VEXTOR-581324 format. One record per residue: residue number from 1; residue in one letter; x, z, y of N, C-alpha, C, O, CB in turn. Coordinates in Angstrom, 1 decimal. Glycine has a CB too. Layout:
<NUM, 'A', <X, Z, Y>, <X, Z, Y>, <X, Z, Y>, <X, Z, Y>, <X, Z, Y>>
...
This chain:
<1, 'M', <66.7, 32.9, 19.0>, <65.5, 34.4, 18.7>, <65.1, 33.4, 19.7>, <65.8, 32.7, 20.5>, <65.7, 36.6, 19.0>>
<2, 'P', <63.1, 33.4, 19.3>, <62.2, 33.3, 20.2>, <62.3, 34.0, 21.1>, <62.7, 35.2, 21.1>, <61.2, 33.4, 19.8>>
<3, 'K', <61.7, 33.2, 22.4>, <61.9, 33.7, 23.6>, <60.2, 34.1, 23.6>, <59.5, 33.2, 23.1>, <62.6, 32.6, 24.9>>
<4, 'F', <59.2, 35.6, 24.2>, <58.1, 35.9, 24.3>, <57.9, 36.0, 25.7>, <58.6, 36.6, 26.5>, <57.8, 36.9, 23.6>>
<5, 'F', <56.6, 35.2, 26.2>, <55.9, 35.7, 27.2>, <55.3, 36.7, 27.2>, <55.0, 37.1, 26.1>, <55.3, 35.1, 27.6>>
<6, 'S', <54.7, 37.5, 28.4>, <53.6, 38.3, 28.1>, <53.2, 38.7, 29.7>, <53.8, 39.1, 30.7>, <54.0, 39.6, 26.9>>
<7, 'K', <50.9, 38.3, 29.4>, <51.0, 38.1, 31.1>, <49.6, 38.7, 30.6>, <49.0, 38.6, 29.5>, <51.1, 36.3, 32.2>>
<8, 'N', <49.4, 39.5, 31.6>, <47.8, 39.7, 31.3>, <47.0, 38.5, 32.6>, <47.7, 38.1, 33.6>, <47.2, 41.8, 31.6>>
<9, 'Y', <45.5, 38.2, 32.4>, <44.1, 37.7, 32.8>, <43.3, 39.1, 33.4>, <43.0, 40.2, 32.9>, <43.2, 36.8, 31.3>>
<10, 'D', <43.2, 38.9, 34.0>, <41.9, 39.3, 34.4>, <40.5, 38.4, 34.9>, <40.2, 38.2, 36.0>, <42.3, 39.9, 35.3>>
<11, 'L', <39.6, 37.9, 33.3>, <39.0, 37.2, 33.1>, <37.5, 37.8, 33.3>, <36.6, 37.1, 32.8>, <39.5, 36.6, 32.1>>
<12, 'S', <37.3, 38.8, 33.8>, <35.5, 39.7, 34.4>, <34.8, 39.0, 34.8>, <33.6, 38.8, 34.4>, <35.4, 40.7, 35.7>>
<13, 'N', <35.9, 38.0, 36.1>, <34.8, 37.2, 36.8>, <34.3, 36.0, 36.8>, <34.0, 35.3, 37.8>, <34.9, 37.2, 37.8>>
<14, 'L', <34.1, 35.5, 35.3>, <33.9, 34.6, 34.5>, <32.9, 35.3, 33.7>, <32.8, 36.3, 33.0>, <35.2, 34.1, 33.9>>
<15, 'E', <31.8, 33.7, 34.1>, <30.3, 33.7, 33.7>, <30.6, 34.2, 32.2>, <31.8, 34.4, 31.9>, <29.4, 32.2, 34.0>>
<16, 'L', <29.8, 34.3, 31.3>, <29.2, 34.2, 29.5>, <29.9, 33.3, 29.3>, <30.3, 32.5, 30.3>, <27.5, 33.9, 29.0>>
<17, 'G', <30.3, 33.1, 28.1>, <29.9, 31.4, 27.3>, <31.4, 31.4, 26.8>, <32.3, 32.3, 26.8>, <29.4, 29.5, 28.6>>
<18, 'N', <31.4, 30.1, 26.3>, <32.8, 29.7, 25.3>, <34.0, 29.5, 26.2>, <33.6, 29.0, 27.3>, <32.5, 28.1, 24.3>>
<19, 'Y', <34.9, 29.6, 26.1>, <36.3, 29.3, 27.2>, <37.8, 28.6, 25.9>, <38.4, 29.4, 25.1>, <36.8, 31.4, 28.2>>
<20, 'H', <38.0, 27.9, 26.0>, <39.0, 27.0, 25.5>, <40.3, 27.1, 26.0>, <40.5, 26.3, 27.0>, <38.5, 25.9, 25.5>>
<21, 'F', <41.6, 28.0, 25.5>, <43.2, 29.1, 26.4>, <43.6, 27.3, 25.9>, <42.9, 26.6, 25.1>, <44.7, 31.4, 25.3>>
<22, 'K', <45.2, 26.8, 26.9>, <45.7, 26.1, 25.8>, <46.9, 26.6, 26.5>, <47.0, 26.9, 27.7>, <45.2, 24.4, 25.3>>
<23, 'V', <48.3, 26.7, 25.2>, <49.6, 27.2, 26.1>, <50.2, 26.0, 25.8>, <50.0, 25.3, 24.8>, <50.4, 28.6, 25.6>>
<24, 'R', <51.2, 25.6, 26.8>, <52.2, 24.7, 26.9>, <53.2, 25.0, 27.2>, <53.3, 26.2, 27.7>, <52.0, 23.9, 27.5>>
<25, 'D', <54.2, 24.5, 27.1>, <55.9, 24.9, 27.5>, <56.2, 23.9, 28.4>, <55.4, 23.0, 28.4>, <57.1, 24.9, 26.2>>
<26, 'A', <57.4, 23.7, 29.2>, <57.7, 22.5, 30.0>, <57.2, 21.6, 29.7>, <56.3, 20.9, 30.2>, <58.8, 22.1, 30.0>>
<27, 'Q', <58.0, 21.5, 28.8>, <58.1, 19.4, 28.2>, <56.7, 19.5, 27.4>, <56.7, 19.1, 26.3>, <59.8, 18.6, 26.6>>
<28, 'S', <55.3, 20.2, 28.0>, <54.3, 20.0, 27.5>, <54.0, 19.9, 25.7>, <53.3, 19.1, 25.1>, <54.1, 18.9, 28.3>>
<29, 'V', <54.6, 20.8, 25.2>, <54.2, 20.4, 24.3>, <53.0, 21.6, 23.6>, <53.2, 22.8, 23.5>, <55.4, 19.8, 23.5>>
<30, 'K', <52.2, 20.8, 23.3>, <51.3, 22.2, 23.5>, <51.5, 23.8, 21.9>, <51.5, 23.5, 20.7>, <49.2, 21.3, 23.5>>
<31, 'L', <51.6, 25.1, 22.3>, <52.2, 26.0, 21.5>, <51.1, 27.1, 21.2>, <51.4, 28.2, 20.8>, <53.4, 26.4, 22.1>>
<32, 'M', <49.9, 26.6, 21.5>, <48.8, 27.3, 20.6>, <47.6, 26.9, 21.3>, <47.7, 26.8, 22.6>, <48.9, 29.0, 20.5>>
<33, 'A', <46.3, 26.7, 20.7>, <45.2, 26.7, 21.5>, <44.1, 27.8, 20.9>, <44.0, 28.1, 19.8>, <44.6, 25.2, 21.6>>
<34, 'E', <43.7, 28.0, 21.8>, <42.6, 29.4, 21.1>, <41.3, 29.4, 22.0>, <41.2, 28.8, 23.1>, <43.5, 31.4, 21.3>>
<35, 'E', <40.5, 29.9, 21.5>, <39.1, 29.4, 21.4>, <38.6, 31.3, 21.7>, <38.4, 32.0, 20.7>, <38.7, 28.2, 19.5>>
<36, 'I', <38.4, 31.9, 23.1>, <37.3, 32.8, 23.3>, <35.8, 32.9, 23.7>, <35.1, 32.2, 24.3>, <37.7, 33.4, 24.0>>
<37, 'Q', <35.8, 34.1, 23.1>, <33.8, 34.1, 23.8>, <33.5, 35.5, 24.2>, <33.6, 36.6, 23.6>, <32.4, 33.8, 22.3>>
<38, 'L', <32.9, 35.3, 25.6>, <32.9, 35.9, 26.3>, <31.4, 36.6, 25.8>, <30.6, 35.8, 25.3>, <33.1, 35.2, 27.5>>
<39, 'M', <31.2, 38.4, 26.0>, <29.8, 38.7, 25.6>, <29.6, 39.0, 26.8>, <30.3, 39.0, 27.8>, <29.4, 39.9, 24.5>>
<40, 'P', <27.7, 39.3, 26.3>, <27.7, 40.7, 27.1>, <28.3, 42.0, 27.5>, <29.0, 41.6, 28.4>, <26.9, 41.0, 26.9>>
<41, 'E', <28.5, 43.0, 27.5>, <28.3, 44.0, 26.8>, <27.4, 44.9, 26.3>, <26.2, 44.9, 26.3>, <28.8, 44.3, 27.0>>
<42, 'T', <28.5, 46.0, 25.7>, <26.9, 45.8, 24.3>, <27.2, 47.6, 24.3>, <28.3, 48.1, 24.2>, <27.4, 44.6, 21.8>>
<43, 'H', <25.8, 48.6, 24.5>, <26.3, 50.0, 24.9>, <25.4, 50.4, 24.0>, <24.3, 49.9, 23.7>, <26.3, 50.7, 26.5>>
<44, 'K', <26.0, 51.2, 23.8>, <25.5, 53.0, 22.6>, <23.8, 53.1, 22.3>, <23.5, 54.3, 22.2>, <26.1, 55.0, 23.9>>
<45, 'S', <22.8, 52.3, 22.3>, <21.7, 52.8, 22.2>, <21.8, 54.5, 22.5>, <22.8, 55.2, 22.1>, <21.1, 52.4, 20.9>>
<46, 'A', <20.9, 55.1, 23.3>, <20.1, 56.7, 23.7>, <19.0, 56.6, 23.4>, <18.3, 55.6, 23.3>, <19.9, 57.3, 25.2>>
<47, 'Q', <18.7, 58.1, 23.1>, <17.6, 58.1, 22.7>, <16.2, 57.6, 24.0>, <15.9, 58.3, 24.9>, <17.5, 59.4, 22.1>>
<48, 'V', <15.8, 56.4, 23.7>, <14.6, 56.8, 24.9>, <13.0, 56.6, 24.6>, <12.2, 55.9, 25.1>, <14.8, 55.9, 26.2>>
<49, 'V', <12.9, 57.7, 23.5>, <11.5, 57.3, 23.5>, <11.9, 59.3, 23.1>, <12.9, 59.9, 22.7>, <10.6, 55.6, 22.1>>
<50, 'S', <10.8, 59.6, 23.4>, <10.4, 60.9, 23.4>, <9.0, 61.3, 24.1>, <8.5, 60.8, 25.1>, <11.5, 61.6, 24.1>>
<51, 'I', <8.2, 62.6, 22.7>, <7.3, 62.9, 23.2>, <6.7, 64.1, 23.0>, <7.2, 64.9, 22.2>, <6.7, 62.0, 23.1>>
<52, 'G', <5.6, 64.4, 23.6>, <5.7, 65.5, 24.2>, <4.1, 66.3, 23.3>, <3.1, 65.6, 23.2>, <5.7, 65.3, 26.1>>
<53, 'V', <4.2, 67.4, 22.9>, <2.6, 67.5, 22.8>, <1.5, 68.3, 23.9>, <1.9, 69.4, 24.3>, <2.3, 68.2, 21.4>>
<54, 'L', <0.4, 67.8, 24.4>, <-0.8, 68.0, 25.3>, <-1.5, 69.4, 24.5>, <-1.5, 70.5, 25.0>, <-2.0, 66.5, 25.5>>
<55, 'D', <-2.1, 69.1, 23.2>, <-3.0, 70.0, 22.8>, <-2.8, 70.0, 21.3>, <-1.9, 69.2, 20.9>, <-4.5, 69.7, 23.3>>
<56, 'K', <-3.4, 70.6, 20.6>, <-3.7, 69.6, 19.4>, <-3.7, 68.6, 19.0>, <-2.9, 68.1, 18.1>, <-4.4, 69.6, 19.2>>
<57, 'D', <-4.8, 67.9, 19.8>, <-5.0, 66.3, 19.2>, <-4.3, 65.7, 20.6>, <-5.2, 65.6, 21.4>, <-7.0, 65.6, 18.8>>
<58, 'R', <-3.6, 65.4, 20.8>, <-3.2, 64.8, 21.9>, <-1.6, 64.8, 22.2>, <-1.0, 65.9, 22.4>, <-3.9, 65.4, 22.9>>
<59, 'L', <-1.1, 63.7, 22.2>, <0.5, 63.7, 22.0>, <0.6, 63.1, 23.5>, <-0.4, 63.2, 24.2>, <1.3, 62.7, 20.6>>
<60, 'A', <1.8, 62.6, 23.9>, <2.4, 61.8, 25.1>, <3.6, 60.8, 24.6>, <4.2, 61.0, 23.6>, <3.2, 62.9, 26.1>>
<61, 'I', <3.8, 59.9, 25.1>, <4.3, 59.5, 24.5>, <5.4, 59.3, 25.8>, <4.8, 59.4, 26.9>, <3.6, 58.6, 23.7>>
<62, 'F', <6.8, 59.1, 25.9>, <7.4, 58.4, 27.5>, <8.4, 57.7, 26.7>, <9.1, 58.1, 25.8>, <8.2, 59.5, 29.0>>
<63, 'M', <8.2, 56.3, 27.4>, <9.1, 55.4, 27.7>, <10.8, 55.2, 28.3>, <10.9, 54.8, 29.4>, <8.4, 54.9, 28.3>>
<64, 'D', <11.9, 55.4, 27.6>, <12.9, 55.4, 29.4>, <13.3, 54.0, 29.3>, <13.9, 53.5, 28.4>, <14.8, 56.6, 29.6>>
<65, 'N', <12.7, 53.3, 30.5>, <13.7, 51.8, 30.2>, <14.2, 51.8, 31.6>, <13.7, 51.2, 32.4>, <12.7, 50.0, 29.8>>
<66, 'T', <15.2, 52.5, 31.9>, <16.5, 52.6, 33.4>, <17.4, 51.6, 33.2>, <18.1, 51.1, 34.1>, <17.5, 54.0, 33.6>>
<67, 'D', <17.3, 51.2, 31.2>, <18.4, 50.0, 31.1>, <18.4, 49.0, 31.3>, <19.4, 48.3, 31.0>, <18.9, 49.8, 30.3>>
<68, 'G', <16.6, 48.5, 32.1>, <16.1, 47.6, 32.2>, <16.0, 46.1, 30.9>, <15.8, 44.9, 30.9>, <16.6, 47.4, 33.5>>
<69, 'L', <16.5, 47.2, 29.6>, <15.7, 46.4, 28.4>, <14.7, 46.0, 28.1>, <14.0, 46.8, 28.8>, <15.7, 46.7, 27.5>>
<70, 'V', <13.7, 45.2, 27.3>, <12.3, 44.7, 26.7>, <11.9, 45.8, 25.8>, <12.0, 45.5, 24.6>, <12.4, 43.3, 25.9>>
<71, 'R', <11.5, 46.9, 26.0>, <11.0, 47.4, 24.4>, <9.6, 47.6, 24.0>, <8.7, 47.9, 24.8>, <11.5, 48.8, 23.9>>
<72, 'I', <9.6, 47.5, 23.0>, <7.6, 47.1, 22.1>, <7.8, 49.0, 21.4>, <8.8, 49.6, 20.9>, <7.5, 44.7, 19.8>>
<73, 'L', <6.3, 49.5, 21.6>, <5.9, 50.6, 20.8>, <5.1, 50.2, 20.4>, <4.3, 49.6, 21.0>, <5.7, 51.7, 21.2>>
<74, 'K', <5.3, 50.7, 18.6>, <4.3, 50.2, 17.5>, <4.0, 51.6, 17.5>, <5.0, 52.3, 17.6>, <4.9, 49.3, 16.0>>
<75, 'I', <2.7, 52.3, 17.4>, <1.9, 53.1, 16.2>, <1.7, 52.8, 14.6>, <1.4, 51.8, 14.0>, <0.6, 53.1, 16.7>>
<76, 'F', <1.9, 53.5, 14.5>, <1.2, 53.6, 12.3>, <1.0, 54.9, 12.3>, <1.4, 55.9, 12.8>, <2.6, 53.2, 10.7>>
<77, 'D', <0.0, 54.4, 11.4>, <-0.9, 56.0, 11.0>, <-0.4, 55.9, 9.1>, <0.1, 55.0, 8.4>, <-3.4, 55.9, 11.4>>
<78, 'K', <-0.8, 57.1, 8.8>, <-0.7, 56.3, 7.0>, <-1.2, 54.9, 6.5>, <-0.6, 54.2, 5.7>, <-1.6, 57.2, 5.9>>
<79, 'V', <-2.3, 54.6, 7.1>, <-3.6, 53.4, 7.0>, <-2.5, 52.3, 7.4>, <-2.7, 51.5, 6.5>, <-5.4, 53.5, 8.3>>
<80, 'G', <-1.4, 51.9, 8.1>, <-1.0, 50.9, 9.2>, <-0.8, 50.8, 10.6>, <-1.3, 51.5, 11.5>, <-1.5, 50.2, 9.1>>
<81, 'L', <0.2, 49.4, 10.9>, <-0.2, 50.1, 12.7>, <-1.9, 49.8, 12.9>, <-2.8, 49.2, 12.4>, <0.8, 48.8, 14.4>>
<82, 'I', <-1.6, 50.9, 14.1>, <-3.5, 50.9, 15.6>, <-2.9, 51.2, 16.3>, <-3.0, 52.4, 16.6>, <-5.3, 52.0, 15.8>>
<83, 'Y', <-1.7, 50.4, 16.9>, <-1.6, 50.2, 18.3>, <0.1, 49.4, 18.3>, <0.6, 49.0, 19.4>, <-2.0, 51.8, 19.3>>
C-alpha cells in the first residue's frame, strides 16, 4: 500500500511569478516536478461609473478609482467618439 504525505505550505510571502517544485524521497528519487504560477488576485468588478443629471442639458459623470486601477473614459454619441 502506498504511503501518503500531506502538508500545507504558505506561499503568500513569495513574489508573483513562476516557481518549480520538486518532491524527492529519502533516496533522492524524484517523485514529482510541478510548476505553479503565482498571479495577482483578481476581484469582480464593481460599478465604477455613475451619472447624475444636473439639468436638462447637463450630466455629471463620476468615476471611482479607489482601487488604484487606471481607467479610460470614452464618450460616444450617435455619430461616434466625442471625448
